[in-house]
C-alpha angles and dihedrals in degrees: 000000000000119000119217122185111226088225087074089054091052094049095048095047090049090054093043093053089056094042095050092050095051107035137041120232113255094254093050092048091051096047093046092051090048091050090052090055094045101041108116101195113085093218091046091051090049091054092049091050089052090051089051090051090050090053091049093052092045092055096044097045098032093241118149112263088231132022089229099073089182140222109297113250113189127194113197117191102188122193111230090230092062124100120191121217135182099050145329117325095222092051089050092051093051091046089055090052091047093052093043094052098040100040092037091052091234121160115269107226106162124106122200096229127026092226105029090043105196110164113245090217098224105054093253144167101057123206103248127194118191127200126179113220136169122275138039102281135094120221112200124193118186112194115175106203121206116208100227086080097026091061089058095060123113144195120209120192098204129184117249088243089063087071126170093329089057089051091052091049091050093052093048092045091054093048095046092047089051093052111152094346093084093058097244145242081077139185112229119211116195130190119193123187135004114082137309093285097033095059091050092051091049091051091051093049091046088068090065094056112102108267091228092057116089128199118275090222108092099219091044091050089051090048092052092051095045094047092049090052093047093047091051089053092059090083094224088128134173111339088000089281097117134274146115097281112074097138132026096198145352114215117190128193124187137196136179114274143187121287090244099049148063108185116190126185126188116197112184126201130190126248095281096054091191121215140133127201130201134169119212 
């Protein structure tokens, strides 16, 4: 049994909130630079160059890469041979978010009630997803999610007879309906299978997979590649102003489902697709 003090969880999440809001992951930086080189529309290329300049300034001056520093979404993959000491894990996670957003001067965007809407003042509580895995390590993913793109996400409860073509139609429908509102070029996370809530969670987590890493399942890999090509033929383009780069990646996760259902969730993220990953 490995002991981990929850104070270490707090410290790392604090640092990760700041990191994710100021710097792109290496895979996102690479794919965005490649898109800038390959964009064929002059206006689209100009927008992508402006985005690159924004990222450069953000890194040099420690300014958030977007004014919407998001609601903190945390994925905790906890090894079953880990024991936490020093307090409650959930409280430690939220304390890390609180410190990260207050000490990092990040915008506080969370309200304590969806109807009464009083700001909590420190961007807590986070949305936390726990998963028990083998081993004695803890893998933490901090993914601040802005709501320009979050509001464009969809769940489709398809019939089994809709099949793969129905899935493709659902993905394209979500992307076209999102249009410029998701701050393209976007990353599209897709969850197929499970239940209503499971497919949404898979779509969310798909956004944290490196964009240069394709699915190991042959038909899923083909779906990711086909959907990326089709989305980039919509002409929505960077900033929604036209071009050949509407999406940077399509990441698809699947899970077994019921004989009577075919749930599909599409969770869209903007061009920065913020997340930070650490293993303790």
